[in-house]
N, C-alpha and C positions, 0 to 999 in steps of 0.2 A: 212495229215495235216502238218507234220514237214517240208517237202520241201517248202510249201507255206509260213509258218511262217518264216523260215530262209531267204527266198527270200525277204519277206516283210521288215524285219529288216536289212538285209545286201544283197542288190541286187547284183547279179553276183558272190556271194561267192561260191566256189566249195563245192559241197555237195555229200557225198557218202551215198546212201540210206540204204544199208543193207550189210550183209556178210553171205555167199560168194556171190559176185556180179560181173557180167560180163558187162552187158549193160542194158538199160531200158527194163524191162520186162523179163530179163533173168538172171538166176543164173549161177555162174561159176561151172564147174564140174572138175573131175580129169584130163581130156584131154584138157581143154580149155587153150588157150595161152594168155589170157588176164584176167583182173580182179584179185580178190583175191580168193584163194582156201582153202577149208577145206578138208584135205586129211585124211580119216580114213580107207583107204585100209589096212594099217598096223593097227592092233587091230581088228576093226569090220569086215573087209573083209578078215582077215587072210593072207594078202599079206606078203611076206618075207620082212625083213628090207631093203634088197637091192633095193626094189621098191621105196624107197625114192629118188633114183637117176632117176627113170623112170617118176614119176609124179611131175613135177616142174612147178609152175606157176610164174606169175610176182611178186606176194606176197603170201606167205604161211601163212595164218592167223589163222589156227588151225590144229593141229595134236597132237598125244600123245601116250603114252604107260604107263600102270599101274605098280606099285610096292607096296609092303607092307611097312609099317613103320618099323623102327628098333625094335629089340626085347624089348628094354627098354620101348618103347612106347606101344607095344602090351601087355606087362605085366600089363600096367595100366588099361586095360579093359578086361583081361582074367584071368582065373585060369589055373593051369597046365593041367586040364582035357580038356581044350579048345584048346590046342596047336596042332592043325591040321587045315590046310587051308580049309578043308571041314566041320569043326565043325559049330554048329549053331551060336555061338558067332562070329566067324570069318566071316561067311556069312552075319551076321547082320551089321558088320563093313566093308562093301564092297560097293563101289559106283556103281558097275555094276553087273547085274545079271549073266553075263558071266565071270566076272573078274577073280576069283581065278583059274578056270579051263583054261581060256585063257592064263594066266601067265604060268601055268604048260605046256601047249601045246607049247608055244614059247620056254620055257626053255628046253624042251625035244629036240627041234631041234638044240639048240646051246650048251647045256651043258649036263653033267650027272646030273640028278635030285637028289638032296640030300634027304636022308631019314630022317635026323634030322630036326626038325621044325626050330630051330634058323638058321641053314645053308640055309634052304629053303628061309627064309626071306632075308638073305644076298645075295644069288645068284640072287634072284628076283630083288634086287636093282641094281646089276651089269648088269643084262639083260636090264633093263629099261635105265640105263645110256648109255650102248653101242648103243642101238637103237636110242635114241634121239640125241646122239652125231653124229651118222651117218647121221641123217636127217639134222642137222645143217650144217655139212660138205658138204652134197650134195647141199643144197640150196645156201650156200655162194660161193661154187666153180662154180655155174652157173651164177655168176655175169657177165655182167649186165642184162641178161635176168631176173634173179630174184634179187630183191633188198630189200628183207625183209623176215624174218622168225620168227614167233611167236608161240611158242609151248604152249600146254595146259598141265599143269598149274603150277603156282608158289607154292601155299600153300593150306592148308585144314582148314575148319571151325570146324572140330571135328576129333578125332583120328580114322583113317579109312584107308583102302587100296584104293588108288586112283592114278590119273595121276600126282600127285604133285611132286615137287622137294624138298620140305621140309614138315615135318608133322605138326600136330596141335600144337606141342610144339616148333615149329620152329627149329627142329633138321634137319640138312641137310641130305638128302639122297645122295647116290652116284651120282645120276643124276645132282644134283646142282653143285657138284664139276666138273663134266665133262662139263656141260654147260658153266661154268665160263671160262674154258680153250678153249672150242670150239668157243666162241665169242671173243677171244683175237683179238686185232687189226691186228696182223699178225699171221696167222695160217697155219699149214701144215697138210695135211691129206693123207692117203694112202688107196688104194683100189685095190684088185686083180680082174682083168677083162681079160678073154680070155688068161690065162696063162702068164700074165704080171702084174707087180705091178706098178700102176700109182700113182705118187706123185704130188699132186697139192698144190699150194701156193695161199693164199688169203691175200691181203693187203688192209686195210681200211685207210692207211696213205694217207695224201694229198700231200706227196712228194714221190719221187722215192725211191726205196729200192734196195740197193746193199748188198749182203750177201753171205755167203758160207753155203750151205746146206750139212750137214754131215750125212750120212746114215751108220748105223752099224748093223750087224746081230750078236746077242749074243745068246749063249745057256743058259739054265736056271741055269747054274753054273757061269754065268758071263764071260765065255770065248769068245773072239772075233772069229767070223767065216768068216765075210765078211765086207768090208768097201769101201765106195766110196764117193767122194765129187763132188758137182756141184756148179758152180758160178751162182748166181741168180741176174738178173737185171730186176726189175719190174717197170712198169709205176705207177703213183699214182692211188689209188682206183681201184684195178684190181684183177683178178683171172686168173690163167693160169696153164697149165700142165707143170711142171718143169722137169719131167723125167718119162720114161716108161722103166722098167727093166724086162727082161724075168724072169719068176719065177724060171726057172731052174738055172739061174746064182746065185740066192739068196739061193736056197736050197742046192746046191752043192751035189746033189745026195741023200739028206736026205729028209724026209717027211716034215720037218719044224714044226712038232707038238711040238717040244721041243725048239723052237727058238723064238726070238722076235726081231723086228726091232726098233732101237732107232733113232729118227729123231731130229736133233739138228740144230738150225739156229745160225750162228755166224756172228755178225756185229761188226767189229773192235775188241775192247777188251771185248765187251759184248757177252754172250753165253746163249742161251735160249733153254732148252730141251722142245720140242714141243709135243712129244707124243711117244707112243709105239704101234706097230702094229704087230700082229702075222702073219708072212708070210708063213702060212702053208695051210692045207686043209681047204677050206671054209666050213662053216656050211651047213648042208643039205638044209635049207630053202633058202639059197642064191644061190644054184646051180640049175638054172632053165633055160629054153630056152630064147633066146634073144627076144626082142619086135617083134611084128608082122611085122614091117617094116624092120626087120633085123639089127637094129642098137640101140645103147643105146644113151640117150641124152648126148651131149657133152657140156661142158662149153665154153664160149667165151674165146679165148686165146689172151690176150693182153700183155703178158710178154714174156720173153725168158730166156733160160738157156742153158749152155753148159758145158761140162766137163772141168776141169782145165788142165793145162799143167803138167804133171807128173801123302692110305685110310684115312678116316676122323679123325681128332684129337679126341682122347678119345674112339674111337670105338675098340671093342675087336678084336684082330688079329685072323683071322681064317686061317685054312690050305689052301694050294695052290689049286686053282681051277683046275678042270680036263680039259683035252684036251689042246689045244693051246691058249685058250681065256683068259689067265691070264692077269689081269689088275692091275694097281697100282693107288692109290689115291694120288694126289699131292696137 
C-alpha cells in the first residue's frame, strides 16, 4: 500500500521499501554488494570482530554488540545477592536470551575474564566499545564502496543489558565515547593483517587534507620505543591506506603485549591525538584463515602518503586491563 500512496501524492519520488533491501523482491544478505545490510554475524553468528572488515555493503544499516550498564545503574535494580551476570535478576534485565553468556564468550577470547562483578561490567563495556569502533573503522575505510554505517543502538527504554551506547539514565557507556571519536571528520585507524600494521586515513572534509601522521610506540611506562612520520596528502571526501609497516619493525624483537601505538595527526599548529592501538598479539578470535577467495576486502585508495625526508568523567578508575588491550577514554 505505501508505495502506491507515496507515488500517488508524489509521483516519481524515490522510495526505499524495506531494510535490509537489495532490489525488488530480494533482501540484502551478508555477501551482497548492493543495497543496505543488516550484519549480525558478530554477536548472533559468533563471528570474530575482525569479520567487520569482511562483510561490508554499500550501506550498513544494522549491526551491534551488547554490554552491561555501569555498576551505578545496575545497583538501581539489584541487591548485592544479585551481583552475578547469571543471577535471576540480571537475566531478567537482559534484552537477549543469549546475551550474558555471549558477552562472556567474546570477553574470554579478548581479555582475561574478571572474577569481580563490577569489573566484569567494566570490561564488558570496553569489549563492546572496541568491537563497534572496529566496525565503524572498517566501514568508513571502505569508502566509496560503503557510504554509511548505522549501529544498533543509541539508548534504552529501561535499565537493562543491551546493545545501547548509553543506558536508561542517559549515562554514556564506553562505546558512546569510542563512537564519537570513530565518527570524527578526520580519523585514523590501525589494523594488524598478515604480519603488518596497516594505517588507514579517512577524511570527510570537502577540501584536500595535508598533514603529518606521527606514529609512536610506547611501553606501558611511557618510554618511547619506536617513532616514524608520514606526510599525508588526501583528496576531498576520501579514505586510503596511508602506511603498511612490518610488525617486526614495530615490535623490535618484543611481543608487543606491553606496548601501545599512539597515532597523532598534525596540521600546521594544530595537533590531534587520534587513537591508541596495541601492536601486539592479536586476540584469538581475530586469528583465523583468510576469506575463501584468499583475500581480505580492501578499501578504495584515493589518497597517497610518503615518508618525509629525514575513561568517562566521574567513572571510578579501575586497575589496568590484562594483556595488551588496554584502552583509554578521551
